[in-house]
ChimeraX commands (.cxc) that place a marker at each C-alpha (Angstrom):
marker #1 position 128.61,34.60,-74.48 radius 0.5
marker #1 position 130.20,32.38,-72.17 radius 0.5
marker #1 position 131.34,32.78,-68.25 radius 0.5
marker #1 position 134.44,33.40,-69.05 radius 0.5
marker #1 position 133.71,36.80,-71.20 radius 0.5
marker #1 position 130.72,37.66,-68.07 radius 0.5
marker #1 position 133.45,37.53,-65.60 radius 0.5
marker #1 position 135.98,39.26,-67.44 radius 0.5
marker #1 position 133.29,41.71,-67.96 radius 0.5
marker #1 position 132.79,42.38,-64.90 radius 0.5
marker #1 position 136.40,42.86,-63.80 radius 0.5
marker #1 position 136.48,45.27,-66.21 radius 0.5
marker #1 position 133.46,47.39,-65.24 radius 0.5
marker #1 position 134.82,46.67,-61.60 radius 0.5
marker #1 position 138.02,48.80,-62.49 radius 0.5
marker #1 position 136.27,51.26,-64.55 radius 0.5
marker #1 position 134.89,53.02,-61.78 radius 0.5
marker #1 position 131.20,52.88,-63.57 radius 0.5
marker #1 position 128.19,52.48,-60.77 radius 0.5
marker #1 position 125.92,50.67,-63.68 radius 0.5
marker #1 position 126.38,49.10,-67.03 radius 0.5
marker #1 position 123.70,47.31,-69.18 radius 0.5
marker #1 position 124.65,45.44,-72.18 radius 0.5
marker #1 position 122.11,43.96,-73.86 radius 0.5
marker #1 position 122.97,41.25,-77.06 radius 0.5
marker #1 position 120.52,39.24,-79.33 radius 0.5
marker #1 position 120.14,36.15,-77.25 radius 0.5
marker #1 position 121.56,37.80,-73.37 radius 0.5
marker #1 position 120.49,40.97,-71.17 radius 0.5
marker #1 position 123.42,41.71,-68.40 radius 0.5
marker #1 position 123.13,44.51,-65.98 radius 0.5
marker #1 position 126.07,45.23,-63.60 radius 0.5
marker #1 position 125.76,47.27,-61.07 radius 0.5
marker #1 position 128.64,48.70,-58.30 radius 0.5
marker #1 position 129.45,50.93,-55.29 radius 0.5
marker #1 position 127.46,48.61,-52.81 radius 0.5
marker #1 position 129.18,46.38,-50.42 radius 0.5
marker #1 position 129.11,43.59,-52.98 radius 0.5
marker #1 position 128.61,43.79,-56.94 radius 0.5
marker #1 position 125.53,43.05,-58.33 radius 0.5
marker #1 position 125.09,41.43,-61.32 radius 0.5
marker #1 position 121.87,40.05,-63.22 radius 0.5
marker #1 position 121.82,38.12,-66.33 radius 0.5
marker #1 position 118.66,37.31,-68.55 radius 0.5
marker #1 position 118.73,34.79,-71.30 radius 0.5
marker #1 position 115.61,36.38,-73.86 radius 0.5
marker #1 position 114.40,35.94,-76.89 radius 0.5
marker #1 position 116.13,36.77,-79.77 radius 0.5
marker #1 position 115.00,40.20,-81.14 radius 0.5
marker #1 position 116.25,42.39,-83.80 radius 0.5
marker #1 position 117.21,45.85,-82.63 radius 0.5
marker #1 position 115.90,48.94,-84.31 radius 0.5
marker #1 position 117.53,50.86,-86.73 radius 0.5
marker #1 position 116.14,53.96,-84.80 radius 0.5
marker #1 position 118.46,52.65,-81.63 radius 0.5
marker #1 position 121.66,53.08,-83.82 radius 0.5
marker #1 position 120.42,56.47,-85.62 radius 0.5
marker #1 position 119.66,58.00,-81.90 radius 0.5
marker #1 position 122.71,56.66,-80.50 radius 0.5
marker #1 position 124.73,59.06,-83.59 radius 0.5
marker #1 position 122.81,61.92,-82.96 radius 0.5
marker #1 position 124.05,63.13,-79.97 radius 0.5
marker #1 position 127.40,62.24,-80.73 radius 0.5
marker #1 position 127.28,64.81,-83.41 radius 0.5
marker #1 position 126.05,67.49,-80.90 radius 0.5
marker #1 position 128.83,66.64,-78.82 radius 0.5
marker #1 position 131.34,67.49,-81.46 radius 0.5
marker #1 position 129.82,70.88,-82.88 radius 0.5
marker #1 position 129.33,72.53,-78.38 radius 0.5
marker #1 position 133.16,71.75,-77.39 radius 0.5
marker #1 position 134.16,74.73,-80.24 radius 0.5
marker #1 position 131.96,77.04,-78.67 radius 0.5
marker #1 position 132.75,76.15,-75.01 radius 0.5
marker #1 position 136.40,76.76,-74.41 radius 0.5
marker #1 position 135.99,80.24,-75.64 radius 0.5
marker #1 position 133.69,80.86,-72.96 radius 0.5
marker #1 position 135.69,78.69,-69.95 radius 0.5
marker #1 position 138.64,81.12,-70.77 radius 0.5
marker #1 position 136.48,83.82,-69.98 radius 0.5
marker #1 position 135.34,82.20,-66.56 radius 0.5
marker #1 position 138.67,80.73,-65.82 radius 0.5
marker #1 position 139.59,83.57,-63.43 radius 0.5
marker #1 position 136.39,83.91,-61.69 radius 0.5
marker #1 position 135.41,81.69,-58.53 radius 0.5
marker #1 position 132.04,79.89,-59.23 radius 0.5
marker #1 position 129.74,79.52,-55.87 radius 0.5
marker #1 position 127.84,76.52,-56.28 radius 0.5
marker #1 position 124.89,75.15,-54.81 radius 0.5
marker #1 position 125.27,72.96,-51.65 radius 0.5
marker #1 position 121.46,71.99,-51.73 radius 0.5
marker #1 position 119.44,70.53,-53.88 radius 0.5
marker #1 position 115.97,73.28,-53.54 radius 0.5
marker #1 position 114.62,76.42,-54.93 radius 0.5
marker #1 position 116.67,79.57,-55.82 radius 0.5
marker #1 position 115.29,82.71,-54.13 radius 0.5
marker #1 position 117.32,86.25,-54.73 radius 0.5
marker #1 position 115.75,87.77,-51.91 radius 0.5
marker #1 position 114.20,86.95,-48.25 radius 0.5
marker #1 position 110.57,87.58,-49.24 radius 0.5
marker #1 position 108.58,89.28,-51.71 radius 0.5
marker #1 position 109.02,92.47,-50.40 radius 0.5
marker #1 position 111.98,92.76,-49.66 radius 0.5
marker #1 position 114.84,94.03,-51.80 radius 0.5
marker #1 position 117.71,91.37,-53.67 radius 0.5
marker #1 position 120.63,89.90,-51.50 radius 0.5
marker #1 position 123.35,90.48,-54.26 radius 0.5
marker #1 position 123.17,91.96,-57.34 radius 0.5
marker #1 position 125.51,91.80,-60.59 radius 0.5
marker #1 position 128.69,94.56,-59.79 radius 0.5
marker #1 position 128.01,94.31,-55.91 radius 0.5
marker #1 position 130.95,94.08,-53.87 radius 0.5
marker #1 position 130.50,90.87,-51.36 radius 0.5
marker #1 position 132.34,89.78,-48.16 radius 0.5
marker #1 position 132.98,86.35,-46.79 radius 0.5
marker #1 position 130.04,85.50,-44.62 radius 0.5
marker #1 position 127.53,87.90,-46.59 radius 0.5
marker #1 position 124.18,86.36,-47.66 radius 0.5
marker #1 position 124.01,86.20,-51.25 radius 0.5
marker #1 position 120.81,84.18,-51.59 radius 0.5
marker #1 position 118.44,81.83,-50.36 radius 0.5
marker #1 position 117.32,78.02,-51.18 radius 0.5
marker #1 position 114.35,76.33,-50.17 radius 0.5
marker #1 position 114.76,72.60,-49.26 radius 0.5
marker #1 position 111.45,70.71,-47.94 radius 0.5
marker #1 position 109.83,73.57,-46.31 radius 0.5
marker #1 position 113.22,74.68,-44.81 radius 0.5
marker #1 position 114.98,78.28,-45.91 radius 0.5
marker #1 position 118.61,78.18,-46.29 radius 0.5
marker #1 position 120.95,80.97,-46.39 radius 0.5
marker #1 position 123.78,80.71,-48.70 radius 0.5
marker #1 position 127.02,82.95,-47.44 radius 0.5
marker #1 position 129.31,83.47,-49.78 radius 0.5
marker #1 position 133.19,81.89,-48.83 radius 0.5
marker #1 position 134.98,84.35,-50.30 radius 0.5
marker #1 position 135.42,87.95,-51.12 radius 0.5
marker #1 position 135.21,90.16,-53.92 radius 0.5
marker #1 position 132.35,91.36,-57.00 radius 0.5
marker #1 position 129.77,89.95,-58.64 radius 0.5
marker #1 position 130.34,89.37,-62.21 radius 0.5
marker #1 position 127.31,87.26,-62.86 radius 0.5
marker #1 position 124.60,85.14,-61.70 radius 0.5
marker #1 position 124.00,81.85,-63.56 radius 0.5
marker #1 position 120.08,81.52,-61.70 radius 0.5
marker #1 position 116.88,82.97,-62.39 radius 0.5
marker #1 position 115.23,83.72,-59.20 radius 0.5
marker #1 position 112.76,80.78,-57.76 radius 0.5
marker #1 position 114.11,78.38,-59.97 radius 0.5
marker #1 position 115.08,74.78,-58.67 radius 0.5
marker #1 position 118.29,73.98,-58.66 radius 0.5
marker #1 position 120.69,70.80,-57.79 radius 0.5
marker #1 position 123.64,70.24,-56.02 radius 0.5
marker #1 position 126.88,71.47,-56.98 radius 0.5
marker #1 position 124.80,74.07,-59.83 radius 0.5
marker #1 position 126.96,76.79,-60.33 radius 0.5
marker #1 position 124.87,80.33,-59.15 radius 0.5
marker #1 position 127.15,82.87,-59.26 radius 0.5
marker #1 position 130.41,83.85,-60.50 radius 0.5
marker #1 position 132.89,85.73,-58.44 radius 0.5
marker #1 position 135.88,88.00,-59.20 radius 0.5
marker #1 position 138.04,88.00,-56.12 radius 0.5
marker #1 position 140.46,90.83,-57.41 radius 0.5
marker link #1:1,2 radius 0.2
marker link #1:2,3 radius 0.2
marker link #1:3,4 radius 0.2
marker link #1:4,5 radius 0.2
marker link #1:5,6 radius 0.2
marker link #1:6,7 radius 0.2
marker link #1:7,8 radius 0.2
marker link #1:8,9 radius 0.2
marker link #1:9,10 radius 0.2
marker link #1:10,11 radius 0.2
marker link #1:11,12 radius 0.2
marker link #1:12,13 radius 0.2
marker link #1:13,14 radius 0.2
marker link #1:14,15 radius 0.2
marker link #1:15,16 radius 0.2
marker link #1:16,17 radius 0.2
marker link #1:17,18 radius 0.2
marker link #1:18,19 radius 0.2
marker link #1:19,20 radius 0.2
marker link #1:20,21 radius 0.2
marker link #1:21,22 radius 0.2
marker link #1:22,23 radius 0.2
marker link #1:23,24 radius 0.2
marker link #1:24,25 radius 0.2
marker link #1:25,26 radius 0.2
marker link #1:26,27 radius 0.2
marker link #1:27,28 radius 0.2
marker link #1:28,29 radius 0.2
marker link #1:29,30 radius 0.2
marker link #1:30,31 radius 0.2
marker link #1:31,32 radius 0.2
marker link #1:32,33 radius 0.2
marker link #1:33,34 radius 0.2
marker link #1:34,35 radius 0.2
marker link #1:35,36 radius 0.2
marker link #1:36,37 radius 0.2
marker link #1:37,38 radius 0.2
marker link #1:38,39 radius 0.2
marker link #1:39,40 radius 0.2
marker link #1:40,41 radius 0.2
marker link #1:41,42 radius 0.2
marker link #1:42,43 radius 0.2
marker link #1:43,44 radius 0.2
marker link #1:44,45 radius 0.2
marker link #1:45,46 radius 0.2
marker link #1:46,47 radius 0.2
marker link #1:47,48 radius 0.2
marker link #1:48,49 radius 0.2
marker link #1:49,50 radius 0.2
marker link #1:50,51 radius 0.2
marker link #1:51,52 radius 0.2
marker link #1:52,53 radius 0.2
marker link #1:53,54 radius 0.2
marker link #1:54,55 radius 0.2
marker link #1:55,56 radius 0.2
marker link #1:56,57 radius 0.2
marker link #1:57,58 radius 0.2
marker link #1:58,59 radius 0.2
marker link #1:59,60 radius 0.2
marker link #1:60,61 radius 0.2
marker link #1:61,62 radius 0.2
marker link #1:62,63 radius 0.2
marker link #1:63,64 radius 0.2
marker link #1:64,65 radius 0.2
marker link #1:65,66 radius 0.2
marker link #1:66,67 radius 0.2
marker link #1:67,68 radius 0.2
marker link #1:68,69 radius 0.2
marker link #1:69,70 radius 0.2
marker link #1:70,71 radius 0.2
marker link #1:71,72 radius 0.2
marker link #1:72,73 radius 0.2
marker link #1:73,74 radius 0.2
marker link #1:74,75 radius 0.2
marker link #1:75,76 radius 0.2
marker link #1:76,77 radius 0.2
marker link #1:77,78 radius 0.2
marker link #1:78,79 radius 0.2
marker link #1:79,80 radius 0.2
marker link #1:80,81 radius 0.2
marker link #1:81,82 radius 0.2
marker link #1:82,83 radius 0.2
marker link #1:83,84 radius 0.2
marker link #1:84,85 radius 0.2
marker link #1:85,86 radius 0.2
marker link #1:86,87 radius 0.2
marker link #1:87,88 radius 0.2
marker link #1:88,89 radius 0.2
marker link #1:89,90 radius 0.2
marker link #1:90,91 radius 0.2
marker link #1:91,92 radius 0.2
marker link #1:92,93 radius 0.2
marker link #1:93,94 radius 0.2
marker link #1:94,95 radius 0.2
marker link #1:95,96 radius 0.2
marker link #1:96,97 radius 0.2
marker link #1:97,98 radius 0.2
marker link #1:98,99 radius 0.2
marker link #1:99,100 radius 0.2
marker link #1:100,101 radius 0.2
marker link #1:101,102 radius 0.2
marker link #1:102,103 radius 0.2
marker link #1:103,104 radius 0.2
marker link #1:104,105 radius 0.2
marker link #1:105,106 radius 0.2
marker link #1:106,107 radius 0.2
marker link #1:107,108 radius 0.2
marker link #1:108,109 radius 0.2
marker link #1:109,110 radius 0.2
marker link #1:110,111 radius 0.2
marker link #1:111,112 radius 0.2
marker link #1:112,113 radius 0.2
marker link #1:113,114 radius 0.2
marker link #1:114,115 radius 0.2
marker link #1:115,116 radius 0.2
marker link #1:116,117 radius 0.2
marker link #1:117,118 radius 0.2
marker link #1:118,119 radius 0.2
marker link #1:119,120 radius 0.2
marker link #1:120,121 radius 0.2
marker link #1:121,122 radius 0.2
marker link #1:122,123 radius 0.2
marker link #1:123,124 radius 0.2
marker link #1:124,125 radius 0.2
marker link #1:125,126 radius 0.2
marker link #1:126,127 radius 0.2
marker link #1:127,128 radius 0.2
marker link #1:128,129 radius 0.2
marker link #1:129,130 radius 0.2
marker link #1:130,131 radius 0.2
marker link #1:131,132 radius 0.2
marker link #1:132,133 radius 0.2
marker link #1:133,134 radius 0.2
marker link #1:134,135 radius 0.2
marker link #1:135,136 radius 0.2
marker link #1:136,137 radius 0.2
marker link #1:137,138 radius 0.2
marker link #1:138,139 radius 0.2
marker link #1:139,140 radius 0.2
marker link #1:140,141 radius 0.2
marker link #1:141,142 radius 0.2
marker link #1:142,143 radius 0.2
marker link #1:143,144 radius 0.2
marker link #1:144,145 radius 0.2
marker link #1:145,146 radius 0.2
marker link #1:146,147 radius 0.2
marker link #1:147,148 radius 0.2
marker link #1:148,149 radius 0.2
marker link #1:149,150 radius 0.2
marker link #1:150,151 radius 0.2
marker link #1:151,152 radius 0.2
marker link #1:152,153 radius 0.2
marker link #1:153,154 radius 0.2
marker link #1:154,155 radius 0.2
marker link #1:155,156 radius 0.2
marker link #1:156,157 radius 0.2
marker link #1:157,158 radius 0.2
marker link #1:158,159 radius 0.2
marker link #1:159,160 radius 0.2
marker link #1:160,161 radius 0.2
view
């Protein structure tokens, strides 16, 4: 790979919006990271080593799994499309009750109003009450009590009608 091809690769990665790309060939290893004040390119010359066949087999398996999953997802997505999804605003631990001896904030089938507390998410020993931004009826609770949640993870499905 010559310098011109590396420069074209850097331009392509910058335009694609990817934050990091790693490319390994027989005698060269390239890592391109974007998203900071300056683009970073690391080029390593390494001795030629054969790439094991296991890597190619592992890459083929996820493709087969993703080909099978879209068939089942559209049916679920069409059922849930009329509902509003309430997502986690932070990373932490999801709790459905204010304390172990208190009742649940909300249950499936309960009608909620804007501003009602739906749950608590504990992050770094701080308990954050998550309030509803919509009015409607709780259709589904997507997370188990005392489970870890990620930012933007769906928590509740609400029927606004």
